[in-house]
Backbone as JSON, one array per atom type, in Angstrom:
{
  "sequence": "MKRKNFSEAQIVSILQMQESGRSVKEICREHGISDATFYNWKAKYGGMESQ",
  "N": [[0.85, -1.18, 0.0], [0.55, 2.2, -0.83], [2.16, 4.81, 0.86], [0.78, 7.74, 2.11], [1.69, 11.14, 2.15], [1.08, 13.72, 4.26], [0.92, 17.2, 4.73], [1.67, 19.36, 7.56], [-0.23, 21.39, 7.68], [-2.37, 20.28, 6.25], [-3.01, 18.14, 7.91], [-3.84, 19.47, 10.23], [-6.1, 20.77, 9.22], [-7.71, 18.57, 8.67], [-8.12, 17.61, 11.26], [-9.59, 19.73, 12.28], [-11.98, 19.42, 10.94], [-13.23, 17.4, 12.36], [-13.63, 18.69, 14.76], [-15.58, 20.45, 14.0], [-17.82, 18.94, 13.94], [-18.11, 16.66, 12.34], [-18.04, 13.08, 11.88], [-15.48, 10.83, 13.02], [-15.05, 8.44, 11.64], [-16.18, 9.03, 9.11], [-14.51, 11.1, 8.2], [-12.02, 9.78, 8.11], [-12.52, 7.83, 6.19], [-12.94, 9.43, 3.95], [-10.43, 10.62, 3.54], [-8.7, 8.51, 3.38], [-7.33, 7.35, 5.57], [-6.47, 5.59, 8.62], [-8.38, 5.01, 11.65], [-6.66, 4.91, 13.82], [-4.45, 6.36, 12.91], [-5.63, 8.88, 12.7], [-6.18, 9.46, 15.43], [-3.58, 9.4, 16.47], [-2.48, 11.61, 15.14], [-4.14, 13.54, 16.27], [-3.27, 13.52, 18.91], [-0.71, 14.49, 18.55], [-0.88, 16.88, 16.99], [-3.05, 18.25, 17.98], [-3.52, 20.78, 19.37], [-2.86, 22.71, 17.57], [-3.18, 25.36, 15.11], [-4.15, 26.09, 11.76], [-2.33, 28.13, 9.44]],
  "CA": [[0.0, 0.0, 0.0], [1.31, 3.44, -0.91], [2.05, 5.69, 2.02], [0.47, 9.12, 1.75], [2.34, 12.14, 2.98], [0.24, 14.88, 4.5], [1.63, 18.3, 5.38], [1.08, 19.71, 8.86], [-1.43, 22.2, 7.43], [-3.44, 19.37, 5.86], [-3.38, 17.37, 9.09], [-4.6, 20.36, 11.11], [-7.42, 21.0, 8.63], [-8.48, 17.33, 8.86], [-8.53, 17.58, 12.67], [-10.62, 20.76, 12.48], [-13.25, 18.88, 10.44], [-13.83, 16.66, 13.45], [-14.07, 19.67, 15.75], [-16.78, 21.12, 13.5], [-18.98, 18.09, 14.12], [-18.15, 15.47, 11.48], [-17.6, 11.89, 12.59], [-14.12, 10.4, 12.73], [-15.15, 7.41, 10.6], [-16.46, 9.7, 7.84], [-13.3, 11.83, 7.81], [-11.0, 8.8, 7.78], [-12.9, 7.21, 4.91], [-12.78, 10.43, 2.9], [-9.01, 10.92, 3.31], [-7.95, 7.27, 3.22], [-6.48, 7.09, 6.72], [-7.11, 4.75, 9.63], [-8.78, 5.67, 12.9], [-5.46, 5.02, 14.66], [-3.68, 7.48, 12.39], [-6.33, 10.11, 13.1], [-5.99, 9.73, 16.86], [-2.16, 9.74, 16.65], [-2.36, 13.0, 14.7], [-4.82, 14.38, 17.24], [-2.4, 13.62, 20.07], [0.48, 15.26, 18.21], [-1.2, 18.18, 16.39], [-4.35, 18.66, 18.48], [-3.67, 22.16, 19.78], [-2.35, 23.63, 16.55], [-4.11, 26.01, 14.18], [-3.54, 26.33, 10.45], [-1.96, 29.54, 9.24]],
  "C": [[0.89, 1.24, 0.0], [1.07, 4.29, 0.32], [1.8, 7.11, 1.54], [1.18, 10.06, 2.69], [1.44, 13.36, 3.06], [1.1, 15.96, 5.16], [0.96, 18.6, 6.72], [-0.2, 20.51, 8.68], [-2.61, 21.31, 7.05], [-3.93, 18.58, 7.07], [-4.25, 18.22, 10.02], [-5.99, 20.62, 10.54], [-8.3, 19.76, 8.76], [-8.98, 17.25, 10.3], [-9.63, 18.6, 12.95], [-11.97, 20.31, 11.94], [-13.98, 18.14, 11.56], [-14.35, 17.61, 14.52], [-15.35, 20.37, 15.32], [-18.01, 20.2, 13.51], [-19.06, 16.85, 13.24], [-17.6, 14.28, 12.25], [-16.2, 11.48, 12.12], [-14.12, 9.37, 11.6], [-15.32, 8.03, 9.21], [-15.21, 10.41, 7.32], [-12.21, 10.86, 7.37], [-11.28, 8.13, 6.44], [-12.62, 8.17, 3.75], [-11.3, 10.65, 2.53], [-8.13, 9.69, 3.2], [-6.96, 7.01, 4.33], [-7.23, 6.2, 7.71], [-7.51, 5.58, 10.84], [-7.56, 5.89, 13.79], [-4.59, 6.18, 14.21], [-4.32, 8.79, 12.8], [-6.06, 10.45, 14.55], [-4.52, 10.01, 17.2], [-1.91, 11.19, 16.26], [-2.99, 13.94, 15.73], [-3.97, 14.57, 18.49], [-1.21, 14.53, 19.78], [0.16, 16.7, 17.8], [-2.48, 18.81, 16.94], [-4.52, 20.13, 18.81], [-3.27, 23.19, 18.73], [-3.47, 24.23, 15.73], [-3.4, 26.21, 12.86], [-3.32, 27.82, 10.24], [-2.75, 30.17, 8.15]]
}
């Protein structure tokens, strides 16, 4: 499986989708990532804001 590389800005925007009320499953399906990846990103980038 090809590994996708997401920039920090893309990761932060994906995390903000969840904060706006969308479900994690829906976001993960749309972007082709696993739930575990989403929660790892949330732990690492959770407090950041996109520029």
